[in-house]
N, C-alpha and C positions, 0 to 999 in steps of 0.2 A: 538438468542433464537429460538428454534425449535417450529414449530406450533403444536398445539394439534392434536393428532391422531384422525381420523374420528370417532373412536369408542367412544370417550369421548364427542364428540360434541352433540350427541343426548341426552344423560342423562343430560348434562348441560342445553340444550334448554328446555328439559322436566321439569326440576326443576324450571327454570325461568317462564315458562308458568303456571305451577301449583301454584307458589308463587303469580303471578299476579292474577290468577283466584280466589284464596283464599282471597287475599286482596280486590278485587272488591266485592266478596260475603259478606265479613264482613262489607265493607263500604256501601253497597247498602241500608240497612235500614236507616242509617244516611242521606245518600244522598236523599232518597225518602222523609224522614221527612222534610228535608230542602226545597225540591220542593213543597210539600203539604202545608207548612206554608205560601207560597206566592200565593196560589190558592184561589178561592172562594169555597164555600161549594159545589156548583154544579160541579165545575171543579174537586174537590177532589174525588167525587164519580163517575166520568164519566167512562163509559165503551165503548171502551177500554181506558186505562189510557192516560192522556194527558202529553206529554213531552215538547210540545211547547205551550206556553200560555202567556198572558199578566200578569205579576206579579203585586200583590197588597199588600199594607201594612195595609189593613183594619183589618186583623186578629190580628196583634200586637196592633193596636189602640183599638180594642175591648177587648183584654186581659187587657190592662191598664185601660180601662174605667170600666170594669165589676168587677175587683178585684185590690187590692193594691199589685202589684207585688213586690214593694220594701219591704213591710212588710214580705212577704213570703221569699224573698231572705235574708233579715236580720235574720229571724229566722233560716234559713238553715245555714247561716254563723256562727251565735253564737253557735248553737247546735253542729256543726261540729268542730269548732275550740276549744271550751271549753272542749268538750268531749275528743278530741285528746290530749290536754295538760294535762287534769286530768288523762287520761289513761297512758300517759308517766310517770307521777309522781308516779303512782302506779306500773306500769310494770317494770320500770327501777330498783328499789331496789329489787323487787321480782326476776327478772331475774339475777341480780347480785348475790343474795344470792344462788340461785340454780346453777349458773355456777361455783362459786368459793368456795362454802361451801356445797358440795354435801353430801347427806345422802342416806340411803337405800330407803327412800320414794320419793326422788327427781324425779326419772323417772316416778313413779306411779302418782305423782301429775301433772307432765307435760302431761301425757297421759290422765288423767282425765280432765284437762282443755281443751285439744284438743277435747275430746269426747263431750263436751258440745256444740261444734259447729255443731255436727252431728244431734242434736235434732231439729226438725222443730220448728220454732219460734212460730207457732200457739199453740204448746203444752204448752208454758209458758204464753200465752196471758191472760187467765182467772185469774191466781193468781196475775200477775203483774197489770192487770187492776183493780182488787179489792184492791190491796195495794195502787195504785195511787188514787183511788176513796176515800178510807178510809182516806188517808193523805191529801185529798183536793188538789191533784196535777194534776188532769186531765186537759188537755188543757193548760199545763204550760211548759215553757222551762226547768226548773229544772228536771222535770220527764223525759223529752226527753233526756237531757244530761246524766242523770244517766243510762238510758237504753242503749244509744249509747255507753257509756263508758264500761259497763259490757259486752255488746255483742262483742266489739272489743278487750277486755282485753286478752282473750286467744291467739289471733293472735299476739298481741303486745308482750306478754311475750315470746312466742316462737321465734319471730323474734329477739328480744333483747338477748335472751338466746344463740341462734346460733351466734349472733354477738359477744357477750362477749367471747364465746368459742374460737374465732379466736385470742384473745389476748394472747401472750406468757406468761405462768405463771411465767417465770423468771423475767419479769418486775415487777410483783406484789411482788415477793419474795424480790427483791432488794429494793422496796419501804418500805416493812415491816422491813427489816434490818436497814433501815435508820430511823426507828421509826414512820412511818406513821400509824395512826389509820384507822379504817374502813372508816370514813367520808373523811379523807384526801386522802386515797387511791382511793376512788371512784371519788372525785372531781378533784384531780390533775393527776391521772393516767388513770383510766378507762374511765371517761367521755371524755377527749380529744381524746383518741384513738377510741372511739365508736360514736363520734358525727355524723359521716356520716351515720352509721347504724340507729341511733336514728332519724335522719332527714328522712331517707327512710321509716322507720316504721311510723313516724308521717304523712308523705305524703300519704301513702297507706291508713291508717285509716281515714284520712281526706276525701279522695275520697269515702271510704265505708260509712262513716257517711252522707256525702252529698247525696249519692244515696239511702240511706235507705228509703224505702217507707212503709213497713209493720207496723212498730211501729208508724211512723208519722201519718198514716191514722187511726190507732186504738186508739191512745192516745191523739190526738189533733184535733182541728177543725179550727175555724177562728182565734182565739186569738194567738195561738202558732203554727199554721200550717206551715209546710215547703213547699218548691216548689213542693214536691210530692203531698201534699194536693191540691195545686193549679191545678195541672194537672188532678187529679181525679175529680175536680169539673166540668169538661167539659163532664162528663158522666151523662146522664139524662135518665128518663124513655122513653123519645121520641127517644133516640138513642145517638150516638156519633157525635159530631160536629167535623169532622175530620180536617178541615182546622184550626179551632181555637185550637183544641187539639194539633195539630202539632206546631202551633205558640207558645203555652204555653210551650210545651215540649222543643222546641228549645231555648226559653228564659231560661228554667231551666237548660239545660245541657250545654249551651254555656260557662258559666264561668268555670265549672269543666273540660270541654274538653280542653279549652285553657290552664288552669292550668296544666292539665295532659300532654299536649303536651310539655310544657316547662320543666317539671320535669320528663319526661319519663325515663331519664338515672338513676335518683335516685330511681324511682319506680322499675325498672328492677333490680337494684342492691339490693334493699331491698328484693325482691322476691327470689333472688338466693344466699343469704347468706348461707354459709355452704354446698352448693351443691357440691363443689369440694374441696377436701382436698389435 
């Protein structure tokens, strides 16, 4: 095998260095968060920053003592999982209908659903807050689940729609010729062929729901607050407690970071459905 010509070595090395530089740049905030979580408050605000210090677990103990971490984690888990399942139950038949029974309005409906994600969330805050207050659902998990489901529904419909479009129509025609009705067709043909795409869609929306902070901060407090609410509680008129804030943030993101690491293949697959024909 012949060696690479010298002219190609420089571009390859440049791409490698650039990739490592970007990776370190993206990882730096998480790495700095990790270091700060094990510092004291004085060490956290030291100038110049300290990279060598004696680590302490006092911040994690303080987070556990000051607030019920397990309650916030349970609320985040329930709201994320239930909203994802509910969203899939709504998005799957909607995407199935639009993928295989297209009308003149199908594309307009899809574009309208996507356009709702372009509106700032704060634009819908007042009416949603008033509706939740009128229904007596403020600071409750049902309200949070409904909002999470509706906010992720356009993404779920689009992802499942592109996934269903990958299914050869000849398979569905064969099933219909064998006498399959709509329910049998979806259950026996479409669902088995699209289970990977549905899993990817669910994983992505689970991560989005877990990381959602805007609605959690505005619709909940202590009773139904998520981990985002726990993190925000370390902001006070006296300032930010950086070390404790970092510890709380690390405890909040650790589960979803580990989960995302092990499911990254499925997440990337879900984001690239329909990208290449």
